C-alpha positions as CSV (number, residue, x, y, z in Angstrom):
1,M,-0.4,-5.7,-56.4
2,K,0.4,-2.8,-53.9
3,N,-3.0,-1.8,-53.6
4,R,-4.1,-5.4,-53.1
5,R,-1.5,-5.8,-50.3
6,H,-2.8,-2.5,-48.5
7,F,-6.4,-3.8,-48.8
8,L,-5.5,-7.0,-47.2
9,Q,-3.6,-5.3,-44.4
10,Q,-6.4,-2.9,-43.7
11,S,-8.8,-5.8,-43.6
12,A,-6.8,-7.9,-41.2
13,F,-6.4,-4.9,-38.9
14,A,-10.1,-4.3,-38.9
15,G,-10.9,-8.0,-38.3
16,M,-8.6,-7.8,-35.2
17,G,-10.5,-4.8,-34.1
18,I,-13.7,-6.5,-34.2
19,L,-12.2,-9.6,-32.4
20,F,-10.7,-7.6,-29.6
21,A,-13.9,-5.4,-29.2
22,K,-16.0,-8.6,-29.0
23,N,-13.7,-9.9,-26.2
24,G,-13.5,-6.7,-24.2
25,F,-9.7,-6.3,-25.1
26,A,-10.0,-2.6,-25.4
27,S,-11.7,-2.5,-22.1
28,S,-9.2,-4.7,-20.6
29,M,-6.4,-2.8,-21.9
30,L,-7.8,0.4,-20.7
31,S,-8.4,-1.0,-17.2
32,L,-4.7,-1.5,-16.9
33,Y,-4.2,2.2,-16.7
34,N,-7.1,3.0,-14.5
35,P,-6.8,2.8,-10.7
36,N,-8.3,-0.1,-8.7
37,S,-8.7,0.2,-4.9
38,K,-11.1,-2.6,-4.3
39,I,-9.2,-5.1,-2.4
40,K,-10.6,-8.6,-1.5
41,G,-14.2,-7.2,-2.0
42,V,-13.4,-4.1,0.2
43,Q,-14.0,-0.8,-1.6
44,I,-11.2,1.5,-0.2
45,G,-12.1,5.1,-1.1
46,V,-11.1,8.6,-0.2
47,I,-13.1,11.6,0.7
48,T,-11.8,14.6,-1.6
49,Y,-11.6,16.7,1.7
50,S,-8.3,14.8,2.1
51,F,-6.7,16.9,-0.7
52,R,-7.7,20.1,0.9
53,S,-4.1,21.3,1.2
54,M,-3.8,21.2,-2.6
55,P,-5.5,23.1,-5.5
56,G,-9.0,21.6,-5.7
57,S,-10.7,21.7,-9.1
58,A,-12.7,18.7,-10.1
59,Q,-10.0,17.9,-12.7
60,E,-7.3,18.2,-10.1
61,L,-9.0,16.1,-7.6
62,L,-9.5,13.2,-10.4
63,Q,-5.8,13.3,-11.1
64,Y,-4.9,13.2,-7.3
65,C,-7.2,10.0,-7.0
66,K,-5.5,8.4,-10.0
67,D,-2.0,9.4,-8.7
68,A,-2.9,7.7,-5.4
69,G,-4.4,4.6,-6.9
70,I,-7.9,5.2,-5.7
71,S,-10.8,4.1,-7.7
72,A,-13.9,5.2,-5.8
73,I,-14.6,8.5,-3.8
74,E,-16.8,10.6,-1.6
75,L,-17.0,13.9,-3.4
76,M,-17.3,17.2,-1.5
77,G,-19.9,19.5,-2.8
78,D,-17.7,22.5,-3.4
79,P,-15.7,21.2,-6.3
80,A,-18.7,19.6,-7.8
81,E,-20.9,22.8,-7.7
82,T,-18.0,24.9,-9.1
83,F,-17.8,22.5,-12.0
84,A,-21.5,22.8,-12.4
85,G,-21.2,26.6,-12.6
86,S,-21.9,27.8,-9.1
87,P,-21.5,31.6,-8.8
88,V,-19.6,31.3,-5.4
89,G,-16.6,29.6,-7.1
90,P,-14.1,27.3,-5.4
91,M,-13.3,27.7,-1.7
92,D,-9.7,27.9,-0.6
93,M,-9.3,25.4,2.3
94,K,-5.6,26.1,3.1
95,N,-6.2,28.9,5.6
96,I,-9.1,27.3,7.3
97,T,-8.0,26.2,10.8
98,S,-11.0,25.2,12.6
99,R,-14.4,23.6,12.0
100,E,-16.1,26.9,13.3
101,Q,-14.2,29.0,10.6
102,F,-15.2,26.6,7.9
103,I,-18.9,26.6,8.9
104,K,-18.9,30.5,9.1
105,L,-17.4,30.7,5.6
106,M,-19.9,28.1,4.2
107,D,-22.9,30.2,5.6
108,E,-21.6,33.3,4.0
109,R,-21.2,31.6,0.5
110,N,-24.4,29.8,0.9
111,V,-26.4,33.1,0.7
112,V,-25.3,33.3,-2.8
113,A,-25.4,29.6,-3.6
114,R,-28.8,28.8,-2.4
115,A,-30.7,30.8,-5.2
116,W,-28.5,29.0,-7.8
117,R,-29.1,25.6,-6.4
118,E,-32.8,26.1,-6.5
119,T,-32.7,26.7,-10.3
120,A,-29.5,25.0,-11.6
121,S,-29.4,22.2,-14.2
122,I,-28.2,18.7,-13.3
123,S,-26.5,18.3,-16.8
124,K,-23.2,19.3,-15.5
125,F,-23.2,16.7,-12.6
126,V,-24.0,14.0,-15.3
127,E,-20.9,15.3,-17.3
128,L,-18.8,15.3,-14.0
129,R,-19.8,11.7,-13.4
130,K,-18.7,10.7,-16.9
131,M,-15.4,12.4,-16.4
132,F,-14.6,10.5,-13.4
133,N,-16.2,7.1,-14.6
134,D,-14.1,7.3,-17.8
135,A,-11.0,7.5,-15.7
136,G,-12.2,4.4,-13.7
137,I,-13.3,6.2,-10.6
138,T,-16.8,6.0,-9.2
139,I,-18.6,8.3,-6.8
140,Y,-20.3,6.4,-4.0
141,A,-21.2,9.4,-1.7
142,Y,-21.7,13.2,-2.2
143,K,-21.2,15.6,0.6
144,P,-23.0,18.9,-0.4
145,D,-22.5,20.3,3.1
146,Q,-24.5,23.5,3.3
147,A,-27.3,22.4,0.9
148,L,-28.8,20.0,3.6
149,T,-28.9,22.4,6.5
150,P,-32.1,23.4,8.4
151,K,-31.8,26.8,6.6
152,S,-31.9,25.0,3.3
153,S,-35.2,25.0,1.1
154,D,-36.9,21.9,-0.1
155,A,-35.9,22.8,-3.5
156,E,-32.3,23.2,-2.5
157,I,-32.3,19.8,-0.8
158,N,-34.0,18.2,-3.6
159,F,-31.3,19.7,-6.0
160,A,-28.5,18.2,-3.9
161,M,-30.0,14.8,-3.8
162,R,-30.6,14.8,-7.7
163,A,-27.0,15.9,-8.1
164,A,-25.9,13.0,-6.0
165,K,-28.0,10.6,-8.1
166,A,-26.6,12.2,-11.3
167,L,-23.1,11.6,-10.0
168,G,-23.9,7.9,-9.4
169,A,-23.7,8.3,-5.6
170,K,-25.8,6.1,-3.3
171,S,-26.0,8.6,-0.5
172,V,-25.4,12.2,0.4
173,T,-23.4,12.7,3.8
174,V,-24.2,15.3,6.3
175,E,-23.5,16.0,10.0
176,L,-26.2,14.4,12.2
177,P,-28.7,17.2,12.9
178,E,-29.3,18.2,16.6
179,S,-33.0,18.5,15.5
180,L,-35.0,15.4,15.0
181,E,-37.4,17.4,12.9
182,H,-34.7,18.1,10.4
183,S,-33.4,14.4,10.3
184,K,-37.1,13.5,9.7
185,R,-37.3,16.0,6.8
186,L,-34.1,14.9,5.2
187,G,-35.2,11.2,5.5
188,E,-38.6,12.0,3.7
189,L,-36.8,13.9,1.0
190,G,-34.3,11.1,0.7
191,A,-37.2,8.6,0.2
192,K,-38.7,10.9,-2.4
193,N,-35.4,11.0,-4.3
194,Q,-34.4,7.5,-3.5
195,V,-31.0,8.8,-2.0
196,Y,-29.8,7.6,1.4
197,V,-28.8,10.4,4.0
198,G,-25.7,9.2,5.7
199,Y,-25.3,10.9,8.9
200,H,-21.7,11.7,10.1
201,A,-20.7,12.4,13.8
202,H,-17.5,13.5,15.6
203,T,-16.6,12.6,19.1
204,Q,-20.2,13.0,20.3
205,A,-20.6,9.4,18.8
206,T,-22.3,6.8,20.9
207,D,-23.7,3.5,20.2
208,T,-27.1,4.9,20.3
209,L,-26.7,8.4,18.8
210,W,-28.2,7.5,15.4
211,D,-31.1,5.3,16.8
212,A,-33.8,8.1,16.5
213,A,-32.7,9.1,13.0
214,L,-32.8,5.4,11.8
215,A,-36.1,4.9,13.1
216,Q,-37.6,8.0,11.2
217,S,-36.9,6.7,7.7
218,P,-35.3,3.7,6.0
219,Y,-33.4,6.2,4.0
220,N,-31.7,7.7,7.1
221,S,-28.3,5.9,7.5
222,I,-25.1,6.2,9.1
223,N,-21.6,7.6,7.7
224,L,-19.6,6.2,10.5
225,D,-16.3,7.6,11.3
226,C,-14.3,4.9,13.2
227,G,-11.6,7.5,14.2
228,H,-13.9,9.8,15.8
229,Y,-15.7,7.0,17.5
230,I,-12.6,5.9,19.3
231,A,-11.3,9.4,20.1
232,A,-14.5,9.9,21.9
233,G,-13.2,7.4,24.7
234,G,-15.4,6.6,27.6
235,A,-17.6,3.7,26.7
236,N,-16.3,3.7,23.1
237,T,-13.9,1.0,22.8
238,K,-12.4,-1.2,19.9
239,E,-14.6,-4.0,21.0
240,T,-17.8,-1.8,21.0
241,L,-16.8,-0.4,17.6
242,I,-16.8,-3.8,16.1
243,A,-20.1,-4.7,17.7
244,F,-21.7,-1.5,16.5
245,I,-20.6,-2.3,12.8
246,N,-21.9,-5.8,13.2
247,K,-25.2,-4.6,14.6
248,H,-25.7,-1.8,11.9
249,H,-23.9,-3.0,8.9
250,D,-27.1,-2.9,6.8
251,R,-27.7,0.8,7.8
252,I,-24.1,2.0,7.2
253,T,-23.8,3.4,3.7
254,S,-20.1,4.5,4.0
255,M,-17.5,4.9,6.8
256,H,-14.5,7.0,7.4
257,I,-11.3,5.5,8.2
258,K,-8.5,7.4,10.1
259,D,-6.2,6.7,13.0
260,R,-6.8,8.5,16.2
261,Q,-5.6,8.1,19.8
262,N,-8.3,7.2,22.3
263,G,-9.9,9.8,24.5
264,A,-7.7,9.2,27.4
265,K,-4.5,9.9,25.4
266,G,-5.8,13.1,23.9
267,G,-7.6,11.9,20.7
268,K,-4.9,13.1,18.3
269,N,-4.9,12.1,14.7
270,M,-2.0,9.8,13.9
271,P,-0.4,8.2,10.9
272,W,-1.9,4.9,10.1
273,G,-1.0,2.2,12.5
274,E,0.3,4.5,15.2
275,G,-3.1,5.4,16.8
276,D,-5.7,3.4,18.7
277,T,-8.5,3.1,15.9
278,P,-8.6,-0.9,15.2
279,L,-8.0,-0.4,11.5
280,K,-7.0,-4.0,11.0
281,E,-9.9,-5.3,12.8
282,V,-12.4,-3.0,10.9
283,L,-11.1,-3.7,7.5
284,S,-10.7,-7.5,8.1
285,L,-14.3,-7.4,9.3
286,L,-15.5,-5.8,6.3
287,R,-13.7,-8.4,4.1
288,D,-14.6,-11.5,6.1
289,K,-18.3,-10.7,6.6
290,K,-18.5,-9.3,3.1
291,Y,-20.2,-6.1,4.3
292,A,-20.8,-3.8,1.2
293,I,-19.5,-0.6,3.1
294,P,-17.0,1.7,1.3
295,A,-14.0,2.4,3.5
296,T,-13.1,6.0,3.2
297,I,-9.6,7.3,3.7
298,E,-9.9,10.6,5.5
299,L,-6.5,12.1,5.7
300,E,-6.5,14.4,9.0
301,Y,-2.9,13.9,10.5
302,D,-0.3,16.3,9.9
303,I,1.4,16.0,6.5
304,P,5.2,15.5,7.2
305,A,7.6,17.9,5.5
306,G,8.5,17.1,2.0
307,S,5.3,15.1,1.4
308,N,1.9,16.1,0.3
309,A,-1.8,14.8,0.5
310,V,-1.4,12.4,-2.4
311,E,1.6,10.7,-1.1
312,E,0.1,10.3,2.4
313,T,-3.2,9.0,0.9
314,K,-1.0,6.4,-1.0
315,K,0.7,5.4,2.4
316,C,-3.1,5.0,3.8
317,F,-4.0,3.0,0.8
318,A,-1.0,0.7,1.2
319,Y,-1.7,0.1,4.8
320,A,-5.3,-0.9,4.2
321,K,-4.1,-3.0,1.2
322,S,-1.5,-4.9,3.4
323,V,-4.2,-5.7,5.9
324,L,-6.7,-7.0,3.4
325,M,-4.3,-9.1,1.4
């Protein structure tokens, strides 16, 4: 009788397992523990550069995203390549105080990294994608920095784009080249690999800045930074920003969201809601027009004493959520 009862109990549990599996119960239960930052159809994400003040391995970045409640990201190239076995190792961002210093350091590292990129396997990027996806986090953009420069070989650029596809990213992001020859080259290699090239701009942004690159290839696209656009000042206003998004929404593969003062006030990065970037209007536009453009939190204002990048990212996400709800 004891063995019979045990058999019946085990059979019942097995039957429940089959029932739950058929109804996606296990997946539903797992999703309760995974982040979800898609609000009213708008995917709120974060660029992992936002966590530069903290230790930055791929595993640590994943945990930061989970802690902040973020379910989609633009992944920086350095932690991804480190995970994949790059010989240059992780870069310490804490002591970098300027863009010029960052570029100089990246150039020095790239001398070593270039040969590795031209021969490395993509398999670790597949593994990295699975690690993030299993935690409920997707990678919609990949920023491989110095792998897409005019100095980069075709093999190196192809590697970066294949890595992006392996990660599940729709686009690679890179600063808009000064050379039209290079944006044409990137667009052609993007078409070959079926990966969009999202060009980013700082305060040089104008309503016509991307026109030449967009005309060169259907795979050339815009990585729009709304904060930088407003900080440029001059002809760039809240109204022209909204008009720009409406006009180019089908060519914007991702955008950066931050709050900055306009140029007349100095362009300082501010906590969300305290600057001149029309965050509410931009996010509401994405929701109401159903534009499939990820809105990427880029944390650049000074982190208050006693806080950290994860806590401030949470605040930015909460602000976005309050607007969209």
